[in-house]
Structures are given as C-alpha cells and as structure tokens.
C-alpha positions in Angstrom: -67.0 62.8 67.6 -65.1 65.8 69.2 -62.7 68.4 67.4 -59.8 66.8 69.2 -60.3 63.2 67.9 -60.8 64.3 64.7 -57.6 66.3 64.3 -55.7 63.4 65.9 -57.0 60.9 62.6 -56.3 63.5 60.3 -52.6 63.7 61.7 -52.4 59.6 61.7 -53.4 59.2 58.1 -50.3 61.2 56.3 -48.0 59.2 58.5 -49.1 55.8 57.7 -48.9 57.2 53.9 -45.4 58.0 54.3 -44.7 54.7 55.8 -46.4 52.5 53.0 -44.4 55.0 50.5 -41.2 54.3 52.2 -41.9 50.5 52.2 -42.8 50.4 48.6 -39.5 52.5 47.7 -37.6 50.0 49.7 -39.6 46.9 47.9 -39.0 48.7 44.5 -35.4 49.3 45.2 -34.7 45.5 46.2 -36.7 44.3 43.0 -34.2 46.6 40.9 -31.2 45.1 42.7 -32.3 41.4 42.0 -32.9 42.4 38.2 -29.5 43.9 37.9 -28.1 40.6 39.7 -30.0 38.6 37.4 -28.9 40.3 34.3 -25.6 40.2 35.2 -25.5 36.3 35.7 -27.2 36.0 32.3 -25.1 38.2 30.4 -21.9 36.4 31.9 -23.5 33.0 31.2 -24.0 34.1 27.5 -20.3 35.3 27.3 -19.0 31.9 28.7 -21.3 30.1 26.5 -20.0 32.4 23.3 -16.2 31.8 24.4 -16.9 28.0 24.7 -18.4 27.8 21.2 -15.4 29.9 19.7 -12.8 27.6 21.6 -14.3 24.3 20.6 -13.5 25.1 16.8 -10.3 26.3 17.6 -9.4 22.8 19.5 -10.8 20.9 16.5 -8.3 22.7 14.1 -5.8 22.5 16.3 -6.2 18.8 16.8 -6.6 18.4 13.2 -3.3 20.3 12.6 -2.0 17.7 15.0 -2.9 14.6 13.0 -1.4 16.5 9.8 1.9 16.7 11.8 1.8 13.0 12.5 1.3 12.2 8.8 4.6 13.2 7.8 6.7 12.6 4.8 8.3 9.2 5.2 11.7 8.6 6.2 14.6 7.9 3.7 14.6 4.2 4.7 10.8 4.1 3.9 11.3 6.0 0.4 13.8 3.5 -0.4 11.4 0.6 0.5 8.7 2.1 -1.5 11.0 3.0 -4.3 11.9 -0.9 -4.2 8.4 -1.8 -4.3 7.5 0.4 -7.5 10.5 -0.7 -9.4 9.7 -4.3 -8.5 7.8 -5.8 -11.4 4.7 -7.6 -10.6 4.1 -11.1 -11.4 2.4 -10.4 -14.3 5.1 -8.2 -15.5 7.6 -10.3 -15.0 6.1 -13.5 -16.9 7.8 -13.6 -20.2 5.4 -12.5 -23.2 4.8 -15.1 -26.0 3.6 -13.7 -29.3 1.0 -15.1 -31.4 3.5 -15.7 -33.9 5.9 -17.8 -31.6 2.7 -19.9 -30.7 1.7 -20.8 -34.0 5.3 -21.8 -35.1 5.6 -24.2 -32.0 5.9 -27.9 -32.8 5.0 -30.6 -30.4 6.1 -34.4 -30.9 6.0 -37.3 -28.8 9.3 -39.0 -27.4 10.5 -42.3 -26.7 11.7 -41.5 -23.4 9.2 -42.5 -20.8 9.6 -39.6 -18.3 9.1 -37.2 -21.3 5.1 -36.2 -21.9 6.0 -34.2 -25.2 8.9 -32.3 -26.9 8.4 -28.6 -28.2 10.5 -26.8 -30.7 9.6 -23.4 -32.2 11.6 -22.1 -35.2 10.9 -18.4 -34.0 12.8 -18.8 -30.5 15.2 -15.8 -30.3 18.5 -15.7 -28.1 18.1 -14.2 -24.8 20.2 -10.8 -25.3 23.4 -10.9 -23.8 25.7 -8.4 -21.9 28.9 -10.3 -22.4 31.5 -9.3 -24.6 34.9 -11.0 -26.1 35.3 -14.6 -26.5 32.3 -16.5 -24.6 33.1 -19.4 -22.0 30.1 -21.0 -20.9 30.1 -21.0 -17.0 28.2 -22.9 -14.5 29.2 -20.7 -11.2 25.5 -19.6 -10.1 27.2 -16.1 -9.4 28.4 -15.4 -13.1 26.4 -13.6 -15.8 26.4 -16.6 -18.0 24.6 -18.6 -15.6 22.2 -15.6 -15.0 21.5 -15.4 -18.9 21.0 -19.4 -19.2 18.3 -19.0 -16.1 16.8 -16.2 -18.2 16.8 -18.3 -21.5 15.0 -21.2 -19.2 12.4 -18.8 -17.7 11.4 -17.2 -21.1 10.9 -20.6 -22.8 9.1 -22.5 -20.0 7.0 -19.6 -18.9 8.3 -20.0 -15.3 9.2 -17.2 -13.1 12.4 -17.0 -11.7 11.3 -16.6 -8.3 9.0 -19.9 -8.8 11.8 -21.8 -10.2 13.9 -24.9 -9.0 17.0 -25.6 -11.0 17.7 -29.1 -10.3 20.5 -29.4 -12.9 22.1 -26.9 -15.3 25.2 -28.9 -17.3 27.1 -29.2 -20.4 25.3 -30.9 -23.3 28.0 -32.1 -25.3 29.8 -28.9 -26.2 31.2 -25.8 -25.0 28.5 -23.8 -26.4 25.6 -26.3 -25.6 23.7 -26.6 -22.3 20.8 -28.3 -20.8 18.9 -27.4 -17.5 16.3 -29.6 -15.6 13.8 -27.3 -13.8 10.5 -26.9 -12.2 7.9 -24.9 -10.4 8.4 -24.8 -6.7 5.2 -27.0 -6.1 6.6 -29.3 -9.0 3.2 -29.2 -10.8 5.3 -28.2 -14.1 8.6 -29.8 -15.0 10.8 -29.1 -17.9 14.1 -29.8 -19.4 15.6 -27.1 -21.6 18.3 -27.8 -24.5 20.0 -24.5 -25.5 22.8 -23.2 -27.8 25.0 -20.0 -27.7 24.8 -17.7 -30.6 27.9 -15.5 -30.9 27.2 -11.8 -30.0 23.6 -12.6 -29.3 23.3 -15.0 -26.4 21.9 -18.2 -25.4 18.9 -19.4 -27.7 16.5 -22.4 -26.6 16.3 -25.1 -29.3 14.3 -27.9 -27.3 11.8 -28.0 -24.6 10.7 -31.3 -23.1 8.1 -31.6 -21.0 8.5 -34.0 -18.1 6.3 -36.2 -16.0 8.5 -36.9 -13.7 11.9 -35.6 -12.4 13.4 -39.2 -11.6 16.0 -40.1 -14.0 15.4 -36.5 -15.5 19.3 -35.2 -14.8 
C-alpha cells in the first residue's frame, strides 16, 4: 500500500466518525423531544383527571342542595291540613269510653215488643255535660246545640261513632224534658232506640237503651 493511500484512509475515518456523532446527537435530540411531549401529555391528562374528580363531589353536593331546596317547608294551606289531621281524633279516640263500673251496673231484660231484642238500663249512666245556660228548651233543629248534645248522648250510650251513625228519628217522648232517638250504624248491623231525659244544669241523661232486631215499626 502506498503512502498516499494510507493518508487518504486516515483522512476518511475521522469524517465518518463525525457524521455518526452528528446522527447520534440528532437522534438523542429527537428522543428527548418525544420524552418531553409525552411527559407533557401525561401531566396534562393527570391534571384533567384530578379536576374531574374534584368537580364530581361538588356536583353531587350541589345536587343534594337542590334536593334539600325541593323539600321546603309546607305551605300555609298544607300546615292547616296537617293541623286538622293532628287535631282530628282517631277512630279509637272518638269512641266513648265505658268504665268497668258502668259495665257491671248494666242490667238487661227482655221486651214484649217483637222488634226489641233486649232492653238495657244502667244506674251509673251520667248526663252528657251541657254548655247550655238559662231555661232549657228541647230542640229538634239539627243545627242547634241541644240537638248536638242529644246526638252526643246517643253516641255515648250506644258506642256508635257519630260519623258511623244514621239518625232515623229524634222526637219528643211524652214531655218537654224527655226525648227518644232511633239510630243505627251506617251498615245497619247495629240498631238501637235510646230514651233520655233532661237533667237541669247537667244535660241529657240516657235512661233506657233498646237493642233492635229491625227498624220496621221502630219509629
């Protein structure tokens, strides 16, 4: 090999090394750029995910607040309805109470009247407390206080709630302070005739309860 060829080979080898170094530097730069871009997208995605997680509870809380706002206090009309329902006595509360003493003092007897199943009297029956004052006048006007107190007396002695009662007849029973009422439950499963007398300053007092087996001829 001649001296000229040797020098030429030595001259080409450094040139190739420089090109390789330059190519490697370019590739390294590309890789670094790709790493930076990838890292940027990763961090951005992580931030978006964290923000979504934070916003979701906030939306749920806001939704809960909206639901709370929907459940507002009842209107004045609704409050009145609730008050009426609370003040309205239940069926159990509205039934007249009969003490053990009254039950034990009750006496039953048969009747010659075929429509009367049995006659019940009780010495412990008490007058229905009255709100009337002054001279008493028996009234058969169904809007009057006296009528209402008669009905209350009938309800107490028969055990029939007024809302479940049909008044077939309420009339004078031979005197201004004596009255008789024929009543039944709405389904007519219970039928009674109640005789009552007025006690001054106290009210109407039941004196006889007839349990009927029919309403025909009862009034």
